[in-house]
Structure formats: C-alpha cells, structure tokens
C-alpha positions in Angstrom: 279.6 -46.1 20.8 281.2 -48.8 18.7 281.8 -52.1 20.3 285.3 -52.8 21.7 287.4 -55.7 20.4 288.0 -58.6 22.7 291.8 -58.4 22.4 294.0 -60.0 25.1 295.2 -56.5 26.1 291.7 -55.1 26.6 290.6 -58.2 28.4 293.5 -57.8 30.8 292.6 -54.1 31.4 288.9 -55.1 32.0 290.0 -57.7 34.5 292.0 -55.1 36.5 289.6 -52.1 36.4 286.2 -53.8 36.3 287.1 -56.6 38.8 283.5 -57.4 39.7 282.5 -58.6 36.1 284.0 -61.1 33.7 286.3 -59.2 31.3 284.2 -60.0 28.2 281.1 -58.8 30.0 282.8 -55.6 31.0 283.9 -54.9 27.4 280.3 -55.4 26.2 279.4 -52.1 27.8 282.0 -49.7 26.4 280.8 -46.6 28.3 280.8 -48.3 31.7 284.2 -50.0 30.9 285.8 -46.8 29.7 284.5 -44.8 32.7 286.2 -47.3 35.0 289.4 -47.0 33.0 289.2 -43.2 33.1 288.8 -43.4 36.9 290.9 -46.4 38.0 293.2 -47.1 35.1 296.9 -46.8 35.1 299.1 -45.4 32.2 299.5 -49.0 30.9 295.8 -49.4 30.7 295.5 -46.2 28.6 298.3 -47.4 26.4 296.3 -50.6 25.7 293.4 -48.4 24.4 295.6 -46.4 22.0 294.4 -47.0 18.4 291.1 -48.4 19.7 289.7 -45.4 21.6 290.3 -41.7 21.1 289.1 -38.3 22.5 285.8 -38.7 20.7 285.0 -41.9 22.7 286.2 -40.3 25.9 283.9 -37.3 25.3 281.0 -39.7 24.7 281.7 -41.4 28.0 281.6 -38.1 29.8 278.3 -37.2 28.1 276.8 -40.5 29.2 278.8 -41.2 32.4 277.3 -43.7 34.8 276.6 -42.1 38.2 279.0 -43.2 41.0 282.0 -44.2 38.9 284.0 -41.0 38.5 285.6 -39.4 41.5 285.9 -35.5 41.5 289.6 -35.5 40.5 289.2 -37.9 37.5 286.0 -36.1 36.4 287.8 -32.7 36.4 290.9 -34.2 34.6 289.0 -35.9 31.8 286.7 -33.0 31.2 289.7 -30.7 30.9 291.5 -33.1 28.7 288.4 -33.4 26.4 287.9 -29.7 26.2 284.7 -29.6 28.3 285.3 -26.3 30.1 283.8 -25.3 32.5 283.5 -28.8 34.0 279.9 -29.9 34.4 278.7 -31.4 37.7 279.4 -35.0 38.4 276.6 -37.4 37.4 274.6 -38.3 40.5 272.2 -41.0 41.5 268.6 -40.3 42.5 269.1 -36.5 42.4 271.5 -36.5 45.3 274.0 -33.6 44.9 277.7 -34.4 45.4 279.5 -32.9 48.4 281.4 -29.8 47.3 285.1 -29.6 48.2 286.1 -26.8 50.6 288.2 -24.0 49.1 
C-alpha cells in the first residue's frame, strides 16, 4: 500500500483513532491505521480520507487485516461495502477462533 501523507487532517484522525501511538507513527503503517479508522472512525474521519484512500485500499486492509482490530460488526460492514461476499472469518491471533454470535 502506498504511504499516507502527513497532512494536518490525517494526523488529527490518527490522534483520535490510534490514541496509543504518535500520529506520524500511526500513519507510517497504513494498513494498521486504516483498520483502526474502519473500526473506530467517525464519518468525519472517513471524510478526511476522501481523495487519499479509496475502495482499493480498504480492500487491501481487509486482505491484510491485523488480528484483534476489527469487531464483528465493522468487519461485516466493510466486507459488504467492498464487495467481499460472503464475508470471510475475522482474522484471529494464535489460531483462536472467534466466538460466533447467537442467532
């Protein structure tokens, strides 16, 4: 994935959604940063990404999603939005299977 620019708008998004890293450090890992935006971001955060990131980059994030970032709802939404149907299983750590929701 191409590097993300260090614009004031993206630095502000990074500070909000990847609060445990310095903003420039968060933007240095685009897949991790975008996974956090896709899970924890607000509409304003997605607006800040317009013109910088598109569906191709969001699909790449889903293909290489870091385990433990996405929640089931965000995972289902973004897979549907990116045309990945049926939705693949959430990425897991250490081979631990996620808990399946009850019907």
